ZAMARSE-82950 format. One line per 10 residues: number of its first residue (from 1); their letters; for each residue x, y, z of C-alpha. Coordinates in nm, 2 decimals. Layout:
// residues N
NUM) a) X Y Z | ... .
// end
This chain:
// residues 184
1) mtttapartt) 0.84 2.50 -0.28 | 0.88 2.86 -0.16 | 0.83 2.90 0.24 | 0.75 3.21 0.44 | 0.81 3.25 0.81 | 0.50 3.23 1.05 | 0.30 3.54 1.02 | 0.03 3.70 1.20 | -0.25 3.46 1.30 | -0.62 3.54 1.26 .
11) trmaalvrei) -0.87 3.49 1.55 | -1.02 3.19 1.35 | -0.67 3.03 1.31 | -0.58 3.08 1.67 | -0.90 2.90 1.75 | -0.81 2.61 1.52 | -0.46 2.57 1.67 | -0.60 2.56 2.02 | -0.84 2.27 1.89 | -0.55 2.10 1.73 .
21) rtvvdrgltp) -0.35 2.14 2.05 | -0.62 1.95 2.26 | -0.62 1.66 2.01 | -0.22 1.63 1.98 | -0.21 1.65 2.37 | -0.41 1.34 2.42 | -0.12 1.12 2.30 | -0.32 0.91 2.06 | -0.18 0.70 1.78 | -0.08 0.89 1.47 .
31) eqtahqvcer) -0.37 0.75 1.28 | -0.62 0.84 1.54 | -0.46 1.19 1.59 | -0.49 1.24 1.20 | -0.86 1.14 1.22 | -0.95 1.37 1.49 | -0.77 1.66 1.36 | -0.95 1.61 1.02 | -1.26 1.67 1.22 | -1.12 1.99 1.38 .
41) vaphlgapdl) -1.00 2.14 1.05 | -1.32 2.07 0.82 | -1.54 2.33 0.97 | -1.29 2.62 0.93 | -1.24 2.55 0.56 | -1.37 2.81 0.32 | -1.41 3.07 0.59 | -1.31 3.40 0.47 | -1.15 3.49 0.80 | -0.91 3.19 0.83 .
51) ltpeqcegsl) -0.62 3.35 0.64 | -0.48 3.69 0.60 | -0.46 3.83 0.25 | -0.07 3.77 0.26 | -0.12 3.41 0.35 | -0.32 3.36 0.04 | -0.03 3.48 -0.19 | 0.13 3.23 -0.43 | 0.46 3.24 -0.62 | 0.50 3.21 -1.00 .
61) dryrqhvlha) 0.80 2.97 -0.95 | 0.63 2.69 -0.75 | 0.37 2.62 -0.48 | 0.41 2.84 -0.18 | 0.41 2.73 0.19 | 0.31 2.98 0.45 | 0.38 2.86 0.80 | 0.09 2.96 1.01 | 0.18 2.80 1.33 | 0.46 2.58 1.48 .
71) epdgsfsvva) 0.39 2.44 1.81 | 0.69 2.54 2.05 | 0.75 2.17 2.15 | 0.77 2.06 1.81 | 0.45 1.85 1.83 | 0.27 1.99 1.51 | 0.29 2.26 1.25 | 0.01 2.44 1.05 | 0.07 2.57 0.69 | -0.12 2.70 0.41 .
81) lvwlpgqett) 0.00 2.58 0.07 | -0.10 2.81 -0.22 | -0.10 2.66 -0.56 | -0.12 2.83 -0.89 | -0.25 2.64 -1.19 | -0.02 2.35 -1.30 | 0.19 2.36 -0.98 | 0.25 2.04 -0.82 | 0.48 1.84 -0.58 | 0.72 1.55 -0.64 .
91) ihdhvswcva) 0.61 1.19 -0.55 | 0.69 1.19 -0.17 | 0.60 1.08 0.17 | 0.62 1.24 0.51 | 0.80 1.24 0.85 | 0.47 1.23 1.04 | 0.10 1.20 1.04 | -0.06 1.48 0.81 | -0.40 1.62 0.75 | -0.48 1.83 0.44 .
101) gvhqgqegel) -0.80 2.02 0.36 | -0.89 2.24 0.08 | -0.96 2.60 0.16 | -1.01 2.74 -0.19 | -1.01 2.58 -0.54 | -0.94 2.21 -0.59 | -0.64 1.99 -0.50 | -0.57 1.67 -0.68 | -0.37 1.37 -0.51 | -0.21 1.08 -0.68 .
111) ryrlvpatet) -0.15 0.78 -0.44 | 0.10 0.52 -0.47 | 0.23 0.22 -0.29 | 0.58 0.10 -0.30 | 0.64 -0.23 -0.48 | 0.97 -0.38 -0.34 | 1.24 -0.52 -0.57 | 1.24 -0.90 -0.63 | 1.50 -1.11 -0.77 | 1.36 -1.04 -1.12 .
121) saarlastet) 1.23 -0.68 -1.11 | 1.35 -0.35 -0.97 | 1.14 -0.16 -0.71 | 0.86 0.05 -0.84 | 0.57 0.26 -0.75 | 0.22 0.14 -0.84 | -0.06 0.39 -0.85 | -0.34 0.32 -0.63 | -0.57 0.60 -0.64 | -0.65 0.95 -0.78 .
131) vvngvgdvcg) -0.85 1.20 -0.57 | -0.97 1.54 -0.64 | -1.07 1.73 -0.33 | -1.28 2.05 -0.34 | -1.34 2.33 -0.07 | -1.43 2.16 0.26 | -1.27 1.82 0.17 | -1.03 1.69 0.43 | -0.80 1.38 0.44 | -0.56 1.25 0.68 .
141) fappgdihkv) -0.29 0.98 0.69 | 0.01 0.84 0.86 | 0.33 0.66 0.75 | 0.38 0.43 0.62 | 0.16 0.41 0.32 | 0.15 0.79 0.25 | 0.34 0.80 -0.06 | 0.16 1.07 -0.29 | 0.20 1.36 -0.52 | -0.03 1.67 -0.49 .
151) rnscgtkais) -0.12 1.92 -0.74 | -0.35 2.22 -0.81 | -0.63 2.06 -1.02 | -0.82 2.35 -1.11 | -0.78 2.65 -1.35 | -0.75 2.91 -1.06 | -0.55 2.95 -0.75 | -0.59 2.67 -0.48 | -0.53 2.68 -0.12 | -0.50 2.41 0.12 .
161) ihvygadvvr) -0.44 2.39 0.49 | -0.21 2.13 0.61 | -0.13 2.01 0.96 | 0.18 1.79 1.03 | 0.29 1.62 1.34 | 0.63 1.78 1.33 | 0.82 2.11 1.34 | 0.82 2.21 0.97 | 1.01 2.53 1.07 | 1.30 2.32 1.24 .
171) lgssvrrvyt) 1.30 2.06 0.96 | 1.24 2.29 0.66 | 0.97 2.06 0.53 | 0.73 1.77 0.62 | 0.88 1.55 0.35 | 1.08 1.25 0.45 | 1.15 1.10 0.11 | 1.12 1.19 -0.26 | 1.07 0.90 -0.50 | 1.21 0.87 -0.83 .
181) lpvd) 1.12 0.51 -0.90 | 0.94 0.39 -1.21 | 0.56 0.43 -1.18 | 0.31 0.15 -1.30 .
// end
């Protein structure tokens, strides 16, 4: 992933950040926070004034993360992920609750569950669901149970807005762990 530093915020993004802050400040459970942040993100997706042209730029090497906002107290971050055709993540989970909404194109998600090792078999991942989200679709989740792989699932550029319950500038990423286990 290529990451850019926080850039100029559009008026619409500033409004969205205020809405997210109101939810986060309530001190709800991670699941409740993710659900309510989903409701705040959805109306902004697809709006032409949400991102600057620079925040829509991808990278030929790998998907690109544009940091749009990092709350000073570290309670949440907002990023735009720009995916060119064929770009994808590794299988991973997250350090905190997360919300992802498609702003442009389509984003595919492969979800997994961890099957622990037993006396007769090694630990592995089991595929649980494949989801393709289009413009305006939003999903949210909280650990545990957030193991997935994300990819551009269309033939053009895709852009998604992600909100994490952590400071991705300080951490460098929202990823807690990358999985290399066999997949059923």
